[in-house]
N, C-alpha and C positions, 0 to 999 in steps of 0.2 A: 577547722578545715586543714587537712594535710597539705604539705607543699605541692604534691602531685596534683591534688584536686584543685589547688589554686591555679596551677599552671594550666590545667585543662579548662577551668572556668574562664581564665583570661583569654585563652586562645579562642574559645567559643564566643566570647563577648566582643572580641575585636572585630570591627567591620572588615569586610573583605577588601583586599587591595590587589594591585596588579604588580606582578614581578615577571618581567620578560627578559630572558637571559641573552648573553653575548655582550662582550665588552664594546664600548663606544669610543669613538673619536669625535667629540662634539663639534670640533671646528673643521671637520672634513669638508670636502668640496660639495657644492650644491648639487641637488638631484631633483628629478621631477617628483612632486608629491601631490596627490589628489585625495582630498578628504572632504566629504560632504559636511554641511552644517548639521548639528545634532547634539546628542549628549556629549559632554566634555570627556567623560570616562571612555566612551567608545572612540572618540577622536584620538585620545592619547594612546589607546591600544593600536589604532591604525598607524599612528606615527611610529610607534615602537616596531611594528612589523616592517614598515617601509625603510627604517633607518638603523635598525639594530640597537636602538636605545635600550638601556637597562634602567627602569624607573622603579621607584619605591614611593608609595603614597597611601594615605588613609582614604578609602573611598567615601567616607562620610563627608570629606571636604568637597567632593565633586557632585554630591547628591543634588539633583535639580539644576545643575549648572549646564549652560549651553555653550557651544563653541561655534565660531564662524567657519565658513567653508574655506579650504585652502586649495588653490589650483595654480601651480607654477613651479619654478625652481627655487629651492631653499636649502640652506644647510640645516642639519638637525636642530641646532639651537635657534635659528631664525624661525623655523616652523613651530618650535615649542613656545617661543615668545608670542607668536601670533595666536596660538590656541589659548594661552593663558591670559591674554590681554583683556582687562576689564573683569577678570574672574575673582580678583582679590587673592590670587595664589601666585607664588613665586617658586623658583627652583634654585638648587645649589648643586654644584658639580664637585664631587669628591675626587681625590687623587686616583682612586681605583676605577674611575670612569662611571660610577653610579650617580644617577640624577635623583635627588631627593626633592619632592614637591611638598611645600608647606604653606601655611597661611602667612601673608605678609603683614608687616606693621603698616599702619595707615599711610605713611609717607613713602613706603617702598614701592618699587616697580619690579616687574619680572626681570628687566635688564640689569637693574642695580645689583641683584643678588649674584649674578655672574661676574659683574665688574668689580666686585669687592671680595676677592678670594680670601682675604684675611678675616672676613666675618666668620663667626662660629658656624661650623658645619655640623648638622645633626648626624648622629651616628646612623649608619645604614642598618635598617631593621627589615627583615624579610618576613612579611606577614602572609599567612596562608589565605588564599582566595583566588579570584579570577576576575578578568575584566568583563564589563557589560558589552555585549554585542547586539547589533540589530539581528532579529530573527533570521532574515534572509541574507546576512553578511556571508559571503563565500568563505571567509576565514573563521566563522563561528565554530568553536570546538566543543560547544556544550553537548552533553548527552541527554539533556531533557529540554522541554519547552514549557513555559509557564501558561501559555494560552493555546487555545484551539478553536477552530471555526466550525468543524463538522457537527458538533453536538447541538448548536443553537443557531447556526447560520449567521453568527456574529462573533467578533473577536472577544472571547470571554475567558477569564482566568479559569483554569482547570479546577483550582481549589474552590471556586464558587459555582461549579457546574454539578448538579445533582444526578449525574449519570456517569457511567464508566467510559472514559475516553483516553486512549493511549496514542502517543505520537512517536514515530521513529524518525529522528532528525537526520540532517544531511551528514553530520560527522560519523554517525553509526554506519550509514550507507557507504561512506568512503572507507572506513576502517575495515569493514567486512567485504569490500568490493562487491556490493550487491548490484548485480546487473539485471536482475529480475525481481518483480514484486515479491515473489515467494521467498527470495533471499532476505527480504526486509521483515515480513510479518512473522517470521519465526522468533522475533524478539518481543512478541506480544503474547500474553497468556491466553490459552484457550483457542488459538487460531492455528489451523493446520491446512496445508495445501492438499489438493485432491487431483486425481487424474481428470483432465478436462479436454476431451476430444483429441486424444493423441498428443497432448502437450501443446496444441495450437492456441489454446485459450488459457487464461489465468482464473482459477476458481479456488474457493476456500470453504472451510467449515469453521464457524464461529459459535461457541457455546453449544455445540452439538448439532447445529442446523447449517445446511448449505447456504451459499449465497446465490446459487443458480445464475451465475454470470452477471449478477447485479454489481458490476464494477462502476465506480464513480470517479470522475475527474473534476476537481474543483466543485464538487457537489452536484454534478450533472451525470445522469445515468448513461453509461455506455455498456450495452449488455454483453458483448462478446469481443474477444480479441486479446491483445497483449499490450501493456504499456512499456515504452522504452524508458529506461531510467535516466537517459541523457537529459530529459526535461523534467525530472522529478526533484522538487525541493525537499519534501518530506512526505511521510505517509501517516494518515490518521485513521485509527480503527475505532469506530463507535460500536460499543457493545449493546446488545438488546435491540428490540424493535425500533425502527427509525421511520415508520410510515407517517408519523405526524408531520415531518418536514419533507420527506422524500417520496411519498407515495408507496407503491407496492414493493416491499422489501421483505426478505426472509427475516424471521424474528431473532435470529442469533446476532445479527449486526451487519455492518457494512465496512468495506475497505475504500477509503477515499484518498486518491492520489492528488497531492497539491503540487502544481507545476511551478517552475521557476518564472520569475517576473523580471522585466527590465529594471535596471538600476541606474541611478544618476551618477554613481561612481564607476569609472571604467574598470573592467575586470576581464581577463582573458585566461583561458585554460585549454591546454592540449594534453590529452592523455592517450597513451598506447598501452593496452593490456594484451597479455599473451599467456597461454596456459596449456594444460593437458589436452590431448585429443585435438591438436591443431586449432586451438582456440585463439582467435585474434579479434580484438575489438578496439576501435578508434572512436574517441569522443572529442568534440569541440564545444566550448562554451565561451561566448563573447557578448559583452553587454556594456552599455555606456550611453552618454547623451549624444544627440544628433544636432543640437543647436547650442548657442552660447548661453542662453538662460536655463538650459537643461529641462525645459518643459516637454521636449520630445525625446524619448529614450527608446532604445531597442534592445532586443536580446536574440541571439541566434544560437541554437543548439543542434548538434549533429551527432548521430550515432551510427556506426557501421559495424556489423557482426559478420564474421565468416568463421565457421567452426564445424568440425566433425563431432562425433559422439562416441562414448564407450559402447553405445548400442549399434548393432549392424544396420546399415542402410539408412542411417539418420545423419543429416547435416542441415545447415541453415546458412542462408545468405540474405542479410537484412539491411536495408537502408532506411534511415529515419532522419527527417529534418523538421525543425520547429522554430520558425522565425516569429517574433512578436514585437508589437509596438505599443507604447504608452504615451498618450498625449494629455498633459495637464493643461487643458485649455484655459482655465482660470483657476484661482485659488480654491474654488468650490466645485469645479466640474472637470471630470476626466473621462477619457475614452481609451478602450483597450481592444486590440485586434491581435489574434494569434492564429497560427496555422500549424497543423501537424500532418505530415505525409509519411507513410511507410509502405514499403514494398518488400514482401517477405517470401522468398523461395524456401520451402521447408518440406519436411517429410513427416508422415503420420506414423505414430508409434503406439501399438496396442499394448505393449508390455508383455508380461508372461502370464499365461492362464494358471488357474489353481487346479490341483488334483487332490481330491479328498479334503483334508482339513487345512492344507497348506498350499502356498504357491509352489509350482513345480520346481524341483531341484535341478535346474538346467543352468548352463553358463549365463551370467547376467547380460552378456552381449547379444544373446540370441533373440532375433526379431522374426516373427512369423509372417510378416507382410511380404509381398513380392518385390525383390530388389529392383526390378525394371519398371514396375507399375506403381511407384510410390513417390509421386512428385506433385506437390500442391503449391499454389500461389495465392497469397492473400494481400490485397491492396486496400489501403485505408486512407481516406482524406477527411480531415476535421477542420472546420472553420468555427471560431469562437469570437463573437463580438459582444462587448458589453460596455455600458457607460453608467455613470452615477453623478448625482448632483446633491450637494449638501446645501440645504436652505439656510442653515445656521449650524452652530455647534451641536445641536440636539437632534436635528431631523435630516434624514438622508433618503433619497429615492434612487433605486438601482434597477437596471433592466438589462437583459441579455438574450442572445439567440445563439444556439449551437447546432450545427449540422454535421453529422458524421455519416459518410458514405463508404460502404464496404463491399468489395467484390471478391469472391472466392472461386478458385478453380480446383476442384478435387479430382485427382486421378489416382485411385487407390484399389488395391486388392487386400483389404483389411480382414482380420479375423471376424467372422460373423458374430453378431451380437446375440442371435438366437441359436440355441443348441451348438455352442462353439466347440465343445470338447467331447470326443469319444474316449472315455477313460476306462471303460470296462473291457479293455482288450489288453493283450500282451504288450502291444506297442501303441500307447495313446496317441490320438490324432486331434488336430484342430481343424475346423472348417473355415475356409476363407471365402469371402464373397466379392462381388464386383460393385464398385461405386465410382462412376465417371459422371460427375455432375458439375453444373455451374450454379452458383448461389450468390444472392445479393441481399444485403440488409442495410436499409437507410433509416437513420434515427434523427429526429428533429425535436429540439427542446427550446421553449421560451419561458421566461419568468419575469415577474415584476414584484419588487419588494420595497416596502417602506419601513425603515428603522427609525425609532424615536426614543428619546429619553426625557423624562419629566419627573416631577416630585409632587405628591399629594399628601398633605397632613403628615409630613415627615417620612413618607414611604417613597423610596426611589423606584421608578419604573423604567425598564428597558424593553420596549415593545417591538414586535415584528408583525406586520400584516402583509400577506402576499398571496400570489397565485402562480401556478405553472401549468404548462401544457406539454405533454410528451406524445410523440407519434412515431410508430415503428412500422415499416413495411418490409416484409420478408418474402422472398420468392426464390424457388430453385427448380431446376429441371435437368434431366439427364437420364442415363441408363443405370438402373438399379437391379442387380442380379436377383435379389429376393423377390422383387415384383414380377420378374419373368417367371420364377418358380410358382408364384401365387397364380398368375394368369393361366398357367398350365396345370394347376391343381396338384403340384408335386407328383404328377402322374407317373413319370418314368425318368430314366436317366437323362433324357433330353431336357426335361424340365429343370434339372439341377446342373446342367453343363456349365453354368456360369459360377459354380461353386467348385471348390477342390479341397480335398483333405491332405494335410501335410503331417508327417510323423513329428511328434513332439520332441523326441530325442535324436532322431536322425533325419532331419528335414531335407527334402529336395525342394529348395525354394522356388525354382523356376518351373515346377510342375504346373502347367496350365495350358489349355488347348487353343488359346488365342494370343495374338500379338497385340501390342499396345495400339497400333494404328487401327486394327480391327475393332477394338473396344471403343476407341475415340470416334470412329466412324459411326458406331451404334449410338453414341451420345448425340451425334449430329442428325442422323437420319432415322433412327428408331427409338427416340426417347420414350420411356415408360414410367417416369416418375415426375409428377407435377404437383408442387405444393405452393400454396399462397396463404399468407396470414397478414392481418393488420391489427394494430392495437393503438388505442387513443385513450389517454388518461388526462382528465382535468382535475385540478386540485386547488382549493382555497384553504388557507391556513392562517392561524393567529397564534401569537405567543407573547407572554408577559413574564419577564424576570423581575421579581420584586425583592427589594432589599430593606430590611428593618434593623433598628437598633445599631446604628453606625456600622452597617454592613456585616453584622454578625449572623443574622438570620436571612436566608434566601429561599424564596419560593419560585418555582417554575411551573407555569400552567399554560396549556394550549391545546389546540385541536385542529384537525384537518377533515374536510369533507371532500371525498373523491367521487367522481363520475367516471366509470371505466367502460370502454366498449372494445370488444374483441370479435373479429370474424376470421374464420379459417376454413380451409377446404383442401382436398387433394384429389388427384385423379391419376389413372394409369394411361389416359388417352391424350388429353391436351388441357391447356389452361381454360379453354372455352367450355370444357366439360365439367369444370369445377362448380359445384353448387355451394357457395359460401354460406355459412350459418353464423349469424351475428348474435352477440349476447351483451346486454347492458347490466351494469351493477353499480350500486351506490353504497357508500359506507362512511361512517364518522369514526375517526381514530383519535382518542384523547391521550394526553400525557400530563402527568402531575409529578412534581418532584419537590423535595424539601431538603435544605442543607443548613446545618448549624456550624458556625465557625467561632467557637468561644475564644480561641487564641489564633494568632496568625499562622501557626504551624499545624493546626489540626482542623479538619472538617469531618463532620458526620452527616451522612445523607441517606435518603431512601427515595424510591420512585415506583410509580405504577404506570405502565404503558400498554396500550392496545394497538395491534398492528393489523393492517389490511394486506393480505398476502396474494398469492398467485391466483390468476383466473383459471378456473377448472373447466371452462367450456360447457359442453353438453354431454349428456349420457348417450349411449348407443341408440336409443329411440328418440333422441332430439330434445329431451327435457333439460332445461338449464340447470346447472349444478351450482351450489353455493360456493363462494370463494373461500380460500383458506383464511382463517382468523387466528390470531395468537394474542397472548397477553403475558406480561412479565411483572413480577415483583422483585425488587432489588434493594439491598441495603449495603452500605459500605462505609469505610473510613479512609480518608485521604490525609497524607502527611507531607510536610515540607521540613527538610533537615538542613542544617548548616546554611541558614539564610537563603533557603530555596535552591541550593546547589544540588540537592538530592530530593527526589519526590517518590512517594509510594502510594499505592491504591490497593486496598483489600476489599473484596466485594463478595456478597452472597447473592445468588440469583435463582429464580424459579420461573421457568417459561413453559407454557402449555400451547400446543398448536393443534387446531381442530380442522375438520373438513379436508383432510388430506385425500387427494384423489387416488382411488384404488380400482384396478381392473377387476371386474367380477365375471367376465366372460370374454369370448373372442372380440366382440365389439361393444361390450357394455362396461360402463364405469359408474362408480358411486363414490360419494364423499363420506366414506366410512372410516377413514384412517385418522388416527390421533397419536400424538407423541408428547413426551414431557422431558425436559432437561433441567437439571438443577445442579448446583455446585458452588465451589469456592474458587476465587481467582486472586492472585497477588502479582503486582507489577512494581518493580523498583528500578529507577534509572537516574543517572546524574553522576556527581563527583563525590567521592569519599574524602579525597585530599586534592591539593593542586595537581598531583601527579597521577592519581588513581581514579579512573572512571569505570562505571559499572552499569550493566543491565542484568536484571534477574527476574525471572517469572516462574510461577507455578499455577497449575490449574487442576482441580478435581472436578470432573464432569461426569455426572450420572445421567445419561441420555437413553431413554427407553421408549419402545413402542407401547402405547396404552390401548390401542384399538386397531384391528387389522383383519384383512381376509387374505388367505393364501391361495395360490392357484396351482393346479396340476397341469403340466404341459406334456404334449405328445413328444416322444423321443425323436421322431423323424421330422415332423412338420413344424414343431415348436408351437403349435396351436393349443389353446386352452381346452382341456377335456374334463376339468372338474375343479373343486375347491377343497381346502382343508381348514384346519383350525387356525391357520394364520400364524402370525409372528408376535402375537400379544405377549408382552413381558420381555421380549428380546431387546438386546442393546442395539441402538442405532449404528448402522455401518459407518466405518471410518473414524469413529470417535474414540479417542483414548481416554480411559478413566483417569489416568494420571499422566500429566505432561508438564514440561518446564524447560527452562533454559537459563544459562548464565554466561555473561561475557565480561571479561575484565581487561582493561587497557592501562598500561603504565607508561607515562610519558616522562622521561628523565628530565630533571630540572637543573642538575648541576652543569656547569659550563663545559666540562669535558665531554659529556654525552648529550648535551642539549640538541634536540632535533630527533633523537632516537626514541621510538615507542615500540612496545611489545604487547601482544594481546593473546588471550586464550579463551576459548568458550566451549560449552557443552550444550547439546540440544537433545532432549529426551522425550520419548513417547512410549507409553505402555502398550500392551497388546490391544489390538483393535479387531473388531469383527469385519470380515470382508464383504458381507452382504446382510440384509435385514433378516434373512432366514437363519443367520448365525451358523451357516453351514461350513465356513472355513474362517481361519484367523490370520491376521497379519502380525508377526511377532513384534514385540517391543524392541527398542534400540536406544543406544546412547551414541551420538555422533560428536566427536571432538574436532574443533577447528583451532587454528593458531595463526598468528601473523606477526610480521616485523616491518617497520617502516622507518625511513630516515629522511628528514627534511633539512635542506640546507640552501644557502644563498649562492647563486651564480650571477654575479653582478647585481643587477636590479631584479633579477628573476628569482622565483622560489621553486626549487626542484624537490620532488618527493619520489623516492624509489620505494617499492613495497612488494612484499611476497606474502601471499596467503596460502596456507595448506589446509584443505578441507577434508573432513572424514579421515583424520590422521590414522586411526586404527582400522580403516578399510571395512567398516561395518556394512553388512548387507541388510537393507531395509526396503520396505515397500509402502506405497499408498495407493488407494483405489478411488472410486468415484463418489459422487454426492450421495448422502443418505436418500433412500427411495429411488436411486438411479444407479445401481451398481450391477456388475456382472462378473462372474468367475473368469470371463475372458480377459478382463482389463485390470492388470495390476502393474502399476508403474514402479520402476526400480529407482531407488535413490542413487545419487552419483557416488561412485567409489572414491578411493583416495585420489586426490587431484591437486594440482598446483595452479595458482593464478598470480602472475607477476604484473607489475605496472610501473610506468614512468610517467609522472605528471609534472608539467611545467605551468606555473601560474605567474601572472604579473598584472 
């Protein structure tokens, strides 16, 4: 073996250790130190952060060792003595201020090593590695997470989970200043943001299929709206069908936001962000105990946004608050209560229509809505109560109730979704319609889970048995210009007076024959759009995670039975005139997975999953239509590198989706649609060295329509006048065949530049089809981002200043709506070159 190979082998075999820079003065004055009981390595890291200690130690020595809680005023050495008491470890202070921790002789004590400076001092050795943090520690700098909850509804190591699950942790969110969910999921392979109701909702495409507003918060479905990142701990993306645990979900996967939880260790953070286009955002995070024994803890998060946009007539004013309480009533019983409230004054953005094969070549700021009639308000209240009781170390019962109430006020003159563009003229025009409506959506969820662990004949079992109930009520009423035209059979100009054409290249934005007050009065006195729907889903599920041969072989098996009921109806007269039609459906969704872990750093897995999809309702003549069904085959390889500091996942998937609802006439629908998506995905995240962190992704996605009927529309009315051969063989809209990302962060370790970190990233997507007809294309793009941050101490406080520059090369790029729900009218523009700065104070 060569000398270089020996050095590399030695470095890779040395257990990770902690090296936190900045010189110390060990006998400095006492200061407040709050460190909870827990792992000794984590406690030492917290002490280093609080006192500027520079420590060197072999983490093998701290493996499995616990430390007591510290709460009071201590000098650094007093605190260190307390933490090491009874551990069998001592420390020595070198002349250069470095503390070296080592095993003691049987008669030694932590204090004696300091009291005998003439004793031999071990040479200072700086070993690569990092400290162990609690997952929810606000100071956790890790770029990866070893465990996730979303895939199994239990805290399970990702290396032992036979499905593809990726986690975007808090430090990545901080480094990239992700203030929207879409800013976070760009770090996951095969996930792309889409246009979602003018930017007022968050929606995504995963593995070629849309999520259709199936957002999740802590595993609870919240169909529409936006999450505020002020209360987000991390984001977990589960790839593939998730119906076995979560009910009706699109087969590509789901995005689950994991919220922040109250902590027993006090922590306070105040951040001010400011950026391009008059962007201002303030966030507050405060947590800690409320009583002496720390059985009652709280958390309070606040976010306030006020910003303009590079788009004309677009701005936002949003307030978000999220208080929460945790009560550890006994050692085995806990209660949790959280509230989220948001009030969002915002504007609707249609984007830019497409002409021919491309999005129109007009300035990216151009917005074709009416500048005076474009003001919406969205108010949301969420209450989440849950409790759990552990009967013993093996069995736990948990129960929860979540209510989410949403009220929307839409006051818009948006581009009409039917026949939006007159392009066969010398001066193309877009058609705008009237939409002055009030809308409400109330969601209720309750669940009961029993988790248990036991062993039979040498086989370990981790079981889950549970059930949930989800209910959604949706209702809206108001004045809809399209309905007025339909009521009058598009007969004359008077029937279309609530529509207006605007030149695409030389728009007269205020061209409209009515005032805001006149339209709002029509909403109150002459409403012509009444819609009501209700959905109820019951589900019972079971799951068993089996481990064989000393945890080398893992089997995952389970299934869910759903009972779904949906009723819906609409009228142009009144709610009383609605004749609701109800439909009941039942379905069993199985999931089977196998994973083999021959060595600690390698897992090979495969799975088969079937999914229960969207309710298709009834055909035009009242016949119940079959629900969407999908199935997936997946195989993959997971790796851990450098003692788990770096993880990767390589997966091949094949998904088929059947019974897709297709319109076959003006009022007739059939489940004749089908689609298939297959491809390869690669995700890598974590640390390459103490200083260098990385996220890298790549996805090859071949998503195509395998069965379809196409419709021919009348140019004036937009009504169906015939069918054609359809879109069979076409690519699914919005899905890039090739996409990927990379993000590198370097945190300087030397004393002179300690606290400085630099980052750079690139986010790539190939050409995408704008609609399922493949009639126009969205060009591919490469977006480059960069950032710099500097963290330093101001007394007992920790200050971070940061600057992010996004889309450095000012690339022009677009995204459009969900597959099977696109329009040439709606192409959202990616943000151009922009700056985002921040100042964050923590203590």
